[in-house]
C-alpha positions as CSV (number, residue, x, y, z in Angstrom):
1,M,37.4,10.1,1.3
2,V,33.5,11.0,1.1
3,D,30.7,9.8,3.0
4,L,27.8,9.3,1.0
5,K,25.8,7.5,3.1
6,T,25.4,9.8,5.8
7,Q,24.9,12.3,3.6
8,Y,22.1,9.9,1.8
9,I,20.7,9.3,5.4
10,R,20.8,12.9,5.8
11,L,18.5,13.5,2.8
12,K,16.5,10.4,3.1
13,A,13.1,11.0,2.8
14,D,13.6,14.0,-0.4
15,I,15.8,11.1,-2.3
16,D,13.4,7.9,-1.4
17,N,10.1,10.3,-2.5
18,A,12.1,11.6,-5.8
19,I,12.9,7.6,-6.5
20,A,9.3,6.6,-5.7
21,S,7.7,9.6,-8.2
22,V,10.0,8.3,-11.4
23,L,9.0,4.7,-10.2
24,E,5.4,5.0,-10.6
25,S,5.5,7.4,-13.6
26,A,7.4,4.9,-15.2
27,A,9.0,7.3,-17.5
28,F,12.7,6.0,-16.9
29,I,14.4,7.6,-20.3
30,R,14.2,11.4,-21.0
31,G,11.4,11.6,-18.2
32,P,10.1,15.5,-16.9
33,E,12.5,15.2,-13.9
34,V,15.6,15.9,-16.6
35,R,13.9,18.4,-18.1
36,L,13.5,20.2,-14.8
37,F,16.8,19.2,-13.4
38,E,18.5,20.8,-17.0
39,E,15.8,23.9,-15.8
40,E,16.9,24.5,-12.6
41,L,20.3,23.9,-13.5
42,Q,20.6,26.6,-15.6
43,R,19.0,29.1,-13.2
44,Y,21.5,27.9,-10.7
45,L,24.3,28.5,-13.2
46,G,23.0,31.7,-14.6
47,V,23.5,29.9,-17.9
48,R,21.4,29.8,-21.1
49,N,21.0,25.8,-21.9
50,V,21.8,22.5,-19.8
51,I,21.9,19.8,-21.8
52,S,22.5,16.4,-19.4
53,C,24.6,13.4,-20.5
54,A,25.4,10.0,-19.2
55,N,28.6,11.4,-17.8
56,G,31.6,13.7,-17.5
57,T,33.7,12.0,-20.1
58,D,30.7,12.7,-23.0
59,A,30.3,15.6,-21.7
60,L,34.0,16.6,-23.1
61,Q,34.0,14.5,-26.2
62,V,30.3,15.2,-27.1
63,A,31.8,19.4,-26.6
64,L,34.4,18.9,-28.6
65,M,32.1,17.2,-31.6
66,S,29.6,20.4,-31.5
67,L,32.8,22.5,-32.6
68,G,33.5,20.9,-35.8
69,L,37.0,19.8,-34.6
70,K,38.9,17.9,-37.8
71,P,41.4,15.1,-37.4
72,G,44.8,16.6,-36.5
73,D,43.3,19.9,-35.3
74,E,45.3,20.4,-31.9
75,V,43.8,21.0,-28.6
76,I,45.4,21.9,-25.3
77,T,45.0,21.2,-21.8
78,T,46.5,20.7,-18.8
79,G,48.8,17.7,-17.8
80,F,47.8,17.3,-14.4
81,T,44.1,16.4,-14.1
82,F,42.3,13.1,-14.6
83,I,42.6,10.8,-17.9
84,A,39.1,11.6,-19.1
85,T,40.2,14.9,-20.3
86,V,42.9,13.5,-22.3
87,E,41.3,10.7,-23.9
88,V,38.5,12.9,-25.6
89,V,40.8,14.3,-27.6
90,E,42.6,11.3,-29.0
91,L,39.3,9.5,-29.4
92,L,38.2,11.9,-32.0
93,G,41.6,12.0,-33.6
94,L,42.8,15.5,-32.5
95,K,46.0,16.0,-31.5
96,L,46.5,16.3,-27.7
97,V,48.7,18.9,-26.5
98,L,49.6,19.5,-22.8
99,A,50.6,22.3,-20.8
100,D,51.9,22.5,-17.3
101,V,50.2,24.0,-14.3
102,D,50.8,26.6,-11.5
103,P,52.5,25.3,-8.9
104,S,50.4,27.5,-6.3
105,T,46.3,26.6,-7.8
106,Y,47.1,23.0,-9.6
107,N,45.3,24.9,-12.3
108,I,46.6,25.2,-16.3
109,D,49.6,27.6,-16.5
110,I,49.0,30.3,-18.7
111,P,52.5,31.2,-19.8
112,S,52.7,27.6,-21.0
113,V,49.4,27.4,-22.9
114,E,50.8,30.4,-24.7
115,K,54.0,28.7,-25.5
116,A,51.7,25.8,-26.7
117,I,49.5,27.9,-29.3
118,T,50.3,27.1,-33.3
119,P,48.2,27.8,-36.2
120,R,46.2,24.5,-36.0
121,T,45.0,25.0,-32.1
122,K,41.3,25.0,-32.1
123,A,40.3,24.8,-28.2
124,I,42.2,24.8,-25.3
125,V,40.4,22.8,-21.9
126,P,40.6,24.3,-19.0
127,V,40.1,21.8,-16.0
128,H,39.1,23.6,-12.7
129,L,40.5,20.9,-10.5
130,F,40.1,20.0,-7.2
131,G,37.4,23.0,-6.7
132,Q,38.7,26.2,-7.8
133,C,38.7,27.6,-10.9
134,A,41.4,28.3,-13.7
135,P,42.5,31.7,-14.4
136,M,39.7,32.4,-16.9
137,E,40.0,35.9,-17.5
138,P,43.6,35.9,-19.1
139,L,42.8,32.6,-20.6
140,M,39.6,33.9,-22.2
141,T,42.0,37.1,-23.5
142,L,44.9,34.8,-24.9
143,A,42.2,32.0,-26.9
144,E,39.9,35.0,-28.5
145,R,43.1,36.7,-29.5
146,H,44.1,33.9,-31.6
147,G,40.3,32.3,-32.0
148,I,40.7,29.2,-30.0
149,S,37.2,27.5,-28.5
150,V,37.6,27.1,-25.0
151,V,35.7,24.5,-23.5
152,E,36.1,24.0,-19.3
153,D,36.2,20.7,-17.2
154,T,34.3,21.9,-14.5
155,A,33.7,18.4,-12.9
156,Q,35.6,19.1,-9.8
157,A,34.2,22.3,-9.2
158,T,30.0,22.6,-9.8
159,G,29.4,25.7,-8.3
160,A,32.4,27.5,-7.7
161,T,32.8,31.4,-8.6
162,Y,34.9,33.0,-10.6
163,S,35.4,37.2,-10.6
164,F,36.9,39.7,-13.2
165,S,38.4,42.2,-12.9
166,D,35.6,44.7,-13.9
167,S,33.9,43.1,-11.0
168,T,31.5,40.4,-13.0
169,A,31.6,37.3,-11.5
170,K,30.1,33.9,-13.9
171,K,29.4,30.3,-12.1
172,A,32.6,27.7,-13.8
173,G,31.1,26.2,-16.7
174,T,29.6,29.1,-17.9
175,I,32.5,31.3,-19.0
176,G,33.5,29.7,-22.2
177,I,32.3,28.4,-25.3
178,I,30.8,25.2,-23.5
179,G,31.6,24.0,-20.1
180,C,31.5,20.1,-19.0
181,T,30.7,18.3,-15.9
182,S,30.2,15.4,-14.3
183,F,27.4,14.3,-11.6
184,F,29.5,11.1,-10.5
185,P,28.9,10.2,-6.9
186,S,31.6,11.6,-5.4
187,K,31.6,14.9,-6.5
188,N,30.1,17.8,-4.7
189,L,27.1,17.5,-6.8
190,G,26.6,13.9,-7.6
191,C,23.9,11.2,-8.1
192,Y,23.8,7.4,-7.4
193,G,25.2,6.5,-10.8
194,D,26.7,8.5,-13.6
195,G,25.4,11.2,-14.6
196,G,27.4,14.2,-16.7
197,A,26.1,17.7,-18.2
198,L,26.9,20.6,-20.8
199,F,26.8,24.2,-20.1
200,T,26.5,27.1,-23.0
201,N,24.8,30.5,-24.1
202,D,24.8,29.8,-27.3
203,D,21.2,29.0,-28.6
204,A,22.7,27.3,-32.0
205,L,25.2,25.0,-30.1
206,A,22.8,24.3,-27.5
207,S,20.6,22.6,-30.1
208,L,23.6,20.5,-32.2
209,I,24.3,19.2,-28.7
210,R,21.0,18.2,-27.9
211,G,21.0,16.3,-30.8
212,I,24.9,14.9,-30.5
213,T,23.5,13.6,-27.5
214,N,20.4,12.0,-29.1
215,H,22.5,9.7,-31.6
216,G,22.4,12.7,-33.9
217,M,18.5,13.3,-34.4
218,K,16.5,16.3,-33.3
219,V,12.8,14.7,-34.5
220,K,12.9,10.8,-33.7
221,Y,14.9,8.9,-36.6
222,Y,15.9,11.7,-38.9
223,H,19.5,12.1,-38.0
224,E,21.0,15.2,-39.2
225,T,24.9,14.5,-38.3
226,I,26.4,11.7,-36.7
227,G,26.0,11.5,-32.8
228,V,25.9,9.6,-30.1
229,N,23.7,7.7,-26.9
230,S,23.9,9.6,-23.9
231,R,21.4,10.5,-21.7
232,L,20.6,11.2,-18.3
233,D,18.9,8.6,-16.3
234,T,15.5,10.0,-15.1
235,I,15.6,8.8,-12.0
236,Q,19.5,10.2,-11.5
237,A,18.1,13.6,-12.4
238,A,15.3,13.6,-9.8
239,I,18.5,12.3,-7.2
240,L,20.4,15.7,-8.7
241,R,17.2,17.8,-8.5
242,V,17.0,17.1,-4.6
243,K,21.0,17.7,-4.1
244,L,20.7,20.5,-6.5
245,R,19.0,22.7,-3.5
246,H,21.4,21.6,-0.9
247,L,25.0,22.4,-3.1
248,D,25.6,25.4,-1.6
249,E,25.3,24.2,1.6
250,F,27.1,21.2,0.6
251,N,30.0,24.0,-0.9
252,E,30.0,25.6,2.7
253,A,30.7,22.7,4.7
254,R,33.9,21.5,2.6
255,N,34.8,25.1,3.3
256,R,34.4,25.0,6.9
257,V,36.5,21.9,6.9
258,A,39.3,23.3,4.7
259,E,39.3,25.8,7.5
260,F,40.1,23.5,10.2
261,Y,42.7,21.4,8.2
262,D,44.4,24.7,7.4
263,N,44.3,25.2,11.1
264,A,45.5,22.8,12.1
265,F,48.3,23.0,9.9
266,N,49.6,26.3,10.0
267,D,52.3,25.8,11.7
268,I,54.1,22.6,10.1
269,D,56.6,23.8,7.5
270,D,56.8,20.5,5.4
271,I,53.3,20.7,4.9
272,K,51.8,23.2,2.1
273,V,48.0,23.9,2.3
274,P,45.5,24.6,-0.7
275,H,46.1,28.2,-1.9
276,R,43.1,30.0,-2.2
277,H,43.2,32.7,-5.8
278,P,41.1,35.8,-5.0
279,D,39.9,35.4,-8.5
280,S,38.1,32.6,-7.5
281,T,36.4,31.0,-4.5
282,H,37.3,27.3,-3.4
283,I,34.3,24.1,-3.0
284,F,37.2,21.9,-2.3
285,H,36.4,18.5,-3.9
286,Q,39.6,17.4,-2.7
287,Y,41.8,19.0,0.1
288,T,45.2,18.2,-1.9
289,I,48.4,19.2,0.7
290,R,51.5,19.3,-0.2
291,V,54.6,17.8,1.4
292,P,58.3,16.9,0.6
293,A,58.1,14.1,-1.5
294,E,60.5,12.1,0.3
295,S,57.8,12.0,3.1
296,R,54.7,11.8,0.9
297,D,54.4,7.8,0.6
298,A,55.3,7.4,4.4
299,L,52.7,9.6,5.4
300,K,50.1,8.3,3.1
301,E,51.1,4.9,4.7
302,H,51.1,6.4,8.5
303,L,47.3,7.4,7.7
304,E,45.8,4.3,6.4
305,N,48.1,2.3,9.4
306,E,45.5,4.8,11.8
307,G,42.3,4.0,9.6
308,I,42.5,7.2,7.4
309,P,42.2,7.0,3.6
310,A,44.3,9.2,2.2
311,M,44.3,9.1,-2.1
312,I,47.5,10.6,-4.4
313,Y,45.6,12.6,-7.3
314,Y,47.4,11.9,-9.7
315,P,50.6,10.1,-9.1
316,V,51.8,9.4,-12.6
317,P,51.8,12.5,-15.2
318,L,49.9,12.0,-17.9
319,Y,52.6,12.1,-20.5
320,M,53.7,9.6,-18.4
321,Q,51.5,7.0,-19.0
322,K,52.1,3.7,-21.1
323,A,48.8,4.9,-23.2
324,Y,50.4,8.4,-24.4
325,S,53.9,7.8,-24.4
326,H,53.3,8.4,-28.1
327,L,53.5,12.0,-27.6
328,G,57.0,12.5,-27.1
329,Y,56.9,14.8,-24.1
330,S,59.5,14.7,-20.8
331,A,59.6,15.4,-17.6
332,D,61.6,18.4,-18.4
333,D,58.5,19.9,-20.1
334,F,56.4,20.0,-17.5
335,P,58.7,20.6,-13.9
336,V,55.7,21.7,-12.1
337,T,53.4,18.6,-12.7
338,S,56.4,16.6,-12.1
339,M,57.2,17.7,-8.6
340,L,53.3,17.7,-7.9
341,C,52.8,14.2,-8.8
342,N,55.7,13.3,-6.2
343,E,54.2,16.2,-3.7
344,V,50.3,15.7,-3.6
345,L,48.7,14.1,-1.1
346,S,44.4,14.6,-0.7
347,L,43.1,14.0,3.1
348,P,39.1,13.0,3.5
349,M,36.8,15.8,2.4
350,H,33.3,15.6,1.9
351,S,30.4,17.5,4.0
352,E,29.3,15.4,6.4
353,M,32.5,15.4,8.4
354,T,32.6,15.8,12.1
355,E,34.6,18.2,14.2
356,D,35.9,14.6,15.9
357,Q,36.9,13.4,12.6
358,L,38.6,16.1,11.6
359,T,40.8,16.0,15.1
360,Y,41.6,12.3,14.8
361,I,42.4,13.2,11.5
362,T,44.7,15.9,11.8
363,E,46.7,15.1,15.4
364,R,47.9,11.9,13.6
365,V,49.0,14.0,10.6
366,K,51.1,16.2,13.2
367,A,52.3,13.2,14.9
368,F,53.8,11.9,12.3
369,F,55.4,15.1,11.2
370,N,56.7,15.7,15.2
371,N,58.1,11.9,15.2
372,K,60.1,12.3,11.8
């Protein structure tokens, strides 16, 4: 699904030098590379503050901690996402409220969010799924009308750009009060271990977040708030500095792969290719098609038999997960989510794909439908 080795070979000299410089300095925790990476990512995103942390899940948890939410406060998020988005809500004793998604973009559905808002709603967490921004302009308008904080989960969309009706544009993760991301190796901007970050234009909030990620202290051994231990390793920061310089290049390569897939599948009625919403660029963290539910699993097996990996993101809706059965939801509450979990299939997608690989994959997908 992702070829990290070929990408490493292409960047090997710069990455090896970056790692060696950290080993020589022995500044493994909060070394200068961490600060430099944060500053460079700030400039790339056009945001005032980037605070790195240990992983994307910590970023989400710290973001909610920084908002001063109390047990029982409600947080609305999508029911079609990776589990990290919702588990931090439960871990903090907040009330998880799920919304349905749009059938074309797979992102959170505004009418579903509006229906879920109550006087206890304190935060909304949109997920920029598969590399495309959620509908941020109407979501921000809705949130501002109700006095609700918006925390963006941009783990799959670092580098995507959202355009507003007034012609302004912002990077994913810089629109709400806080943005959160992951640098898991498979991400468009990924390190060689775990890593994450938070973004905000609020300087006071950034100061609070920095303290929370460092055991709740701004001055050593003086703890102003309850915190956690969540730091980005210096070696990972050094690697990310190298890869950040190539992020737009990576995303452009992914778009070329997506265009190849689109062109190959445009005459197959049973395949719905990913929709591009005009308000957002798409960086294709995943290339996810929809096929008839009765064909999906058979297509996945067919591709695997041909040596082609294919993944289902996500096979089980969150409301059906055993850990979240206490929420009391049913399939009727999320008809689109339920449909997508039976129809979606993600094909290999990364910046190093060759035309030969793409031809091999698409010919075998087409063969499956031609032989039905």
